[in-house]
C-alpha positions as semicolon CSV with decimal commas, in nm:
position;residue;x (nm);y (nm);z (nm)
1;M;4,108;0,204;12,280
2;R;4,077;-0,032;12,578
3;V;4,318;0,178;12,785
4;R;4,133;0,498;12,693
5;R;3,800;0,348;12,799
6;T;3,953;0,232;13,129
7;V;4,100;0,574;13,206
8;S;3,773;0,746;13,109
9;L;3,576;0,519;13,343
10;V;3,812;0,592;13,632
11;L;3,786;0,967;13,571
12;M;3,407;0,951;13,573
13;V;3,410;0,755;13,899
14;A;3,656;1,011;14,039
15;A;3,422;1,295;13,960
16;A;3,130;1,115;14,122
17;S;3,328;1,015;14,430
18;T;3,483;1,352;14,503
19;S;3,178;1,562;14,427
20;G;3,029;1,669;14,759
21;S;3,248;1,421;14,947
22;I;3,307;1,430;15,319
23;A;3,683;1,447;15,375
24;R;3,884;1,281;15,648
25;A;3,863;1,488;15,962
26;S;4,230;1,449;16,058
27;E;4,564;1,313;15,953
28;S;4,591;0,935;15,948
29;V;4,805;0,641;15,839
30;M;4,640;0,310;15,751
31;G;4,788;-0,025;15,660
32;G;4,617;-0,304;15,469
33;G;4,680;-0,672;15,403
34;Y;4,501;-0,851;15,120
35;T;4,454;-1,166;14,918
36;I;4,446;-1,096;14,545
37;A;4,306;-1,283;14,245
38;D;4,459;-1,210;13,905
39;F;4,289;-1,237;13,567
40;P;4,531;-1,181;13,274
41;T;4,387;-0,999;12,971
42;G;4,494;-0,904;12,618
43;D;4,792;-1,089;12,471
44;W;4,905;-1,191;12,820
45;G;4,563;-1,346;12,876
46;K;4,620;-1,577;12,577
47;I;4,896;-1,771;12,756
48;A;4,902;-1,679;13,129
49;G;4,692;-1,870;13,380
50;F;4,477;-1,750;13,668
51;G;4,683;-1,597;13,947
52;L;4,677;-1,570;14,327
53;G;4,886;-1,356;14,555
54;I;4,925;-1,136;14,861
55;D;4,941;-0,760;14,877
56;G;5,002;-0,488;15,132
57;S;4,908;-0,121;15,122
58;T;4,993;0,196;15,310
59;I;4,747;0,486;15,287
60;V;4,873;0,818;15,424
61;H;4,634;1,110;15,467
62;K;4,813;1,437;15,550
63;K;4,559;1,704;15,452
64;A;4,272;1,743;15,697
65;N;3,931;1,800;15,537
66;K;4,062;1,690;15,195
67;P;3,965;1,363;15,020
68;I;4,313;1,289;14,880
69;S;4,568;1,048;15,029
70;A;4,892;0,886;14,914
71;R;4,868;0,511;14,854
72;T;5,136;0,247;14,803
73;N;5,091;-0,119;14,713
74;L;5,352;-0,394;14,730
75;G;5,259;-0,749;14,636
76;L;5,369;-1,094;14,524
77;L;5,170;-1,282;14,259
78;Y;5,185;-1,631;14,104
79;N;5,015;-1,722;13,776
80;F;4,945;-2,095;13,763
81;S;5,072;-2,310;13,479
82;R;4,867;-2,296;13,159
83;T;4,922;-2,494;12,838
84;Q;4,803;-2,375;12,496
85;D;4,836;-2,571;12,170
86;V;4,996;-2,423;11,861
87;P;4,731;-2,415;11,583
88;Q;4,771;-2,718;11,359
89;A;4,739;-2,490;11,055
90;N;5,078;-2,340;11,149
91;L;5,251;-2,680;11,149
92;T;5,351;-2,944;10,896
93;A;5,257;-3,309;10,896
94;N;5,369;-3,518;11,193
95;S;5,397;-3,202;11,407
96;A;5,223;-3,111;11,732
97;L;5,346;-2,836;11,964
98;S;5,217;-2,679;12,285
99;L;5,329;-2,387;12,498
100;E;5,332;-2,409;12,879
101;T;5,357;-2,082;13,070
102;K;5,379;-1,995;13,441
103;N;5,487;-1,675;13,608
104;T;5,582;-1,513;13,938
105;S;5,564;-1,136;13,979
106;L;5,665;-0,880;14,241
107;F;5,497;-0,543;14,196
108;F;5,506;-0,198;14,355
109;G;5,304;0,117;14,291
110;L;5,269;0,467;14,437
111;G;4,996;0,721;14,364
112;P;4,690;0,914;14,484
113;E;4,371;0,784;14,639
114;F;4,046;0,981;14,658
115;A;3,791;0,868;14,917
116;K;3,440;0,971;15,012
117;I;3,400;0,913;15,384
118;A;3,060;0,787;15,500
119;N;2,926;0,626;15,815
120;A;2,859;0,281;15,671
121;A;3,107;0,256;15,383
122;T;3,385;0,449;15,212
123;P;3,402;0,433;14,830
124;F;3,737;0,530;14,681
125;I;3,937;0,542;14,360
126;F;4,312;0,523;14,313
127;G;4,589;0,515;14,057
128;T;4,956;0,422;14,086
129;V;5,275;0,410;13,883
130;G;5,564;0,177;13,960
131;F;5,712;-0,148;13,841
132;Q;5,635;-0,516;13,798
133;T;5,907;-0,781;13,804
134;F;5,840;-1,089;13,590
135;W;5,994;-1,432;13,635
136;T;5,826;-1,615;13,347
137;S;5,882;-1,980;13,257
138;S;5,769;-2,063;12,902
139;T;5,835;-2,403;12,740
140;L;5,747;-2,491;12,382
141;S;5,750;-2,867;12,333
142;G;5,615;-3,156;12,129
143;T;5,715;-3,292;11,789
144;A;5,819;-3,110;11,473
145;G;5,825;-3,317;11,155
146;G;5,812;-3,631;11,367
147;V;6,119;-3,527;11,568
148;P;6,095;-3,447;11,943
149;Y;6,127;-3,074;12,009
150;E;6,166;-2,855;12,318
151;S;6,277;-2,495;12,371
152;K;6,283;-2,261;12,670
153;N;6,143;-1,915;12,605
154;G;6,116;-1,760;12,951
155;D;6,180;-1,402;13,050
156;S;6,303;-1,227;13,365
157;R;6,288;-0,848;13,383
158;I;6,160;-0,539;13,564
159;A;5,903;-0,341;13,365
160;F;5,716;-0,014;13,415
161;A;5,354;-0,061;13,527
162;W;5,058;0,164;13,600
163;T;4,723;0,093;13,761
164;A;4,375;0,241;13,799
165;G;4,121;0,104;14,043
166;V;3,802;0,151;14,242
167;G;3,694;0,001;14,573
168;I;3,501;0,027;14,895
169;R;3,593;-0,002;15,264
170;K;3,340;-0,094;15,533
171;K;3,364;-0,104;15,910
172;A;3,425;-0,452;16,050
173;S;3,470;-0,602;16,395
174;I;3,843;-0,544;16,351
175;G;3,942;-0,244;16,139
176;L;3,792;-0,207;15,793
177;T;3,718;-0,461;15,522
178;E;3,835;-0,350;15,178
179;L;3,720;-0,483;14,841
180;S;3,869;-0,332;14,525
181;V;3,925;-0,406;14,159
182;E;4,230;-0,281;13,971
183;Y;4,336;-0,264;13,608
184;R;4,713;-0,313;13,580
185;A;4,907;-0,245;13,260
186;G;5,269;-0,359;13,235
187;G;5,488;-0,315;12,929
188;D;5,818;-0,441;12,789
189;H;5,757;-0,807;12,881
190;F;5,894;-1,055;12,625
191;Y;5,699;-1,372;12,546
192;I;5,572;-1,577;12,251
193;L;5,214;-1,650;12,145
194;P;5,109;-1,996;12,021
195;D;4,934;-1,861;11,711
196;E;5,259;-1,696;11,597
197;V;5,463;-2,016;11,614
198;T;5,528;-2,185;11,278
199;A;5,714;-2,496;11,169
200;S;5,867;-2,618;10,843
201;G;5,967;-2,980;10,870
202;S;6,166;-3,013;11,191
203;T;6,250;-2,639;11,199
204;V;6,040;-2,434;11,443
205;N;6,013;-2,055;11,426
206;A;5,916;-1,898;11,758
207;E;6,008;-1,536;11,828
208;R;5,972;-1,361;12,162
209;K;5,839;-1,008;12,126
210;S;5,791;-0,718;12,364
211;R;5,425;-0,709;12,463
212;S;5,203;-0,561;12,730
213;S;5,105;-0,777;13,028
214;D;4,762;-0,641;13,119
215;Q;4,576;-0,781;13,417
216;I;4,265;-0,729;13,628
217;L;4,328;-0,774;14,001
218;L;4,056;-0,839;14,258
219;R;4,166;-0,746;14,610
220;L;4,002;-0,842;14,943
221;G;4,148;-0,775;15,286
222;T;4,160;-0,583;15,611
223;V;4,277;-0,226;15,674
224;L;4,383;-0,105;16,018
225;G;4,432;0,244;16,157
226;G;4,287;0,572;16,039
227;A;4,144;0,846;16,256
228;G;3,837;1,014;16,119
229;Y;3,648;0,697;16,028
């Protein structure tokens, strides 16, 4: 349901943005550099910490008097360490466990962008498909039945990812300033959740499962190039 609502919102914004829009007057190629803030959501948001990263975009407009362009994004992201306790109800006496998670990701996406060109500001929407590479460190540690316990449950893999986003670009002293927000959904990422960990005596049961790694990215940066602005 959450994904359907997100897609529906993007489609409504698309209709509003492209209706009666002023297209780019000529072909252009723009390049952007950004700082990004990452807010994990869903299951991933239960264990992953706030993230920061860098991102670069290329926006290629080849159809004069049309609002559509091709957009690529390539970025590197780090989610800071976050520790979550395993619920005590899942454990036996003399047991206390916590899960520490941190992650580094490389991501790439390619897809369309629709922009409404205006004198003061340019609102736009975009969507991409691509991949996200996860290098996740996950350590479950503490005591189980009074005995010290530690296990490594990290994951390293490349997973399919898609995005949908909206933003605005405004003229600045150098190039354009871009602010955008993006919903990113990545699947087939294996990790454990603290509330699914159980213990019986000194035996701990913790199973990694394939889950989505949904995120909301906030992007701020500068875009250069682009005739017709």
